[in-house]
C-alpha beads as a LAMMPS data file, in Angstrom:
LAMMPS data file: protein, C-alpha beads

70 atoms
69 bonds

1 atom types
1 bond types

-500.0 500.0 xlo xhi
-500.0 500.0 ylo yhi
-500.0 500.0 zlo zhi

Masses

1 110.0

Atoms # bond

1 1 1 -153.655 -182.507 167.605
2 1 1 -154.537 -178.825 167.397
3 1 1 -153.031 -175.932 169.364
4 1 1 -155.663 -175.981 172.139
5 1 1 -155.275 -179.724 172.633
6 1 1 -151.499 -179.330 172.831
7 1 1 -151.836 -176.653 175.524
8 1 1 -154.242 -178.807 177.540
9 1 1 -151.911 -181.804 177.329
10 1 1 -148.841 -179.736 178.222
11 1 1 -150.622 -178.139 181.181
12 1 1 -150.878 -181.550 182.871
13 1 1 -147.127 -181.353 183.504
14 1 1 -147.274 -178.036 185.396
15 1 1 -150.767 -177.630 186.860
16 1 1 -152.833 -179.605 189.365
17 1 1 -155.772 -179.455 186.948
18 1 1 -155.448 -179.356 183.173
19 1 1 -156.401 -176.242 181.277
20 1 1 -159.985 -176.134 180.000
21 1 1 -160.439 -176.752 176.270
22 1 1 -161.515 -173.128 175.707
23 1 1 -158.531 -171.595 177.531
24 1 1 -157.210 -169.800 174.443
25 1 1 -160.601 -168.140 173.939
26 1 1 -160.589 -166.612 177.434
27 1 1 -159.190 -163.163 178.241
28 1 1 -155.552 -163.264 179.307
29 1 1 -156.471 -162.215 182.859
30 1 1 -158.699 -165.291 183.215
31 1 1 -156.009 -167.511 181.708
32 1 1 -153.443 -166.236 184.226
33 1 1 -155.933 -166.600 187.081
34 1 1 -156.564 -170.242 186.156
35 1 1 -152.836 -170.968 186.037
36 1 1 -152.259 -169.192 189.354
37 1 1 -155.109 -171.094 191.036
38 1 1 -153.918 -174.502 189.761
39 1 1 -150.124 -174.334 190.025
40 1 1 -148.638 -177.713 190.814
41 1 1 -146.722 -177.692 194.117
42 1 1 -143.187 -177.472 192.629
43 1 1 -144.320 -174.345 190.736
44 1 1 -146.444 -172.702 193.419
45 1 1 -143.978 -169.827 193.834
46 1 1 -143.756 -169.189 190.075
47 1 1 -145.549 -166.314 188.390
48 1 1 -148.212 -167.374 185.867
49 1 1 -146.219 -165.996 182.912
50 1 1 -143.319 -168.323 183.759
51 1 1 -145.593 -171.351 183.851
52 1 1 -147.215 -170.221 180.592
53 1 1 -143.777 -170.215 178.967
54 1 1 -143.238 -173.822 180.055
55 1 1 -146.674 -174.852 178.784
56 1 1 -146.152 -173.055 175.460
57 1 1 -142.731 -174.651 174.939
58 1 1 -144.008 -178.159 175.630
59 1 1 -147.149 -177.614 173.532
60 1 1 -144.944 -176.527 170.634
61 1 1 -142.925 -179.719 170.987
62 1 1 -146.113 -181.801 170.952
63 1 1 -147.242 -180.055 167.759
64 1 1 -143.837 -180.544 166.128
65 1 1 -143.872 -184.251 166.934
66 1 1 -147.462 -184.627 165.732
67 1 1 -146.711 -182.863 162.444
68 1 1 -143.542 -184.909 161.924
69 1 1 -145.452 -188.176 162.305
70 1 1 -147.952 -187.260 159.583

Bonds

1 1 1 2
2 1 2 3
3 1 3 4
4 1 4 5
5 1 5 6
6 1 6 7
7 1 7 8
8 1 8 9
9 1 9 10
10 1 10 11
11 1 11 12
12 1 12 13
13 1 13 14
14 1 14 15
15 1 15 16
16 1 16 17
17 1 17 18
18 1 18 19
19 1 19 20
20 1 20 21
21 1 21 22
22 1 22 23
23 1 23 24
24 1 24 25
25 1 25 26
26 1 26 27
27 1 27 28
28 1 28 29
29 1 29 30
30 1 30 31
31 1 31 32
32 1 32 33
33 1 33 34
34 1 34 35
35 1 35 36
36 1 36 37
37 1 37 38
38 1 38 39
39 1 39 40
40 1 40 41
41 1 41 42
42 1 42 43
43 1 43 44
44 1 44 45
45 1 45 46
46 1 46 47
47 1 47 48
48 1 48 49
49 1 49 50
50 1 50 51
51 1 51 52
52 1 52 53
53 1 53 54
54 1 54 55
55 1 55 56
56 1 56 57
57 1 57 58
58 1 58 59
59 1 59 60
60 1 60 61
61 1 61 62
62 1 62 63
63 1 63 64
64 1 64 65
65 1 65 66
66 1 66 67
67 1 67 68
68 1 68 69
69 1 69 70
């Protein structure tokens, strides 16, 4: 699993639609706009940067687990 794949997988826990595969290649404004437009109901009042922190933390865990299993 690479970094982009980890972000996409992690986004499924916080967004109503998973991040696109190219999300990390997009400008930060477009990334935030996507997150804001697809916030899952329990997070609809959250700012995009807060949701990004959750996604980044979970993606890091996925990468740690993946690297440990190798």
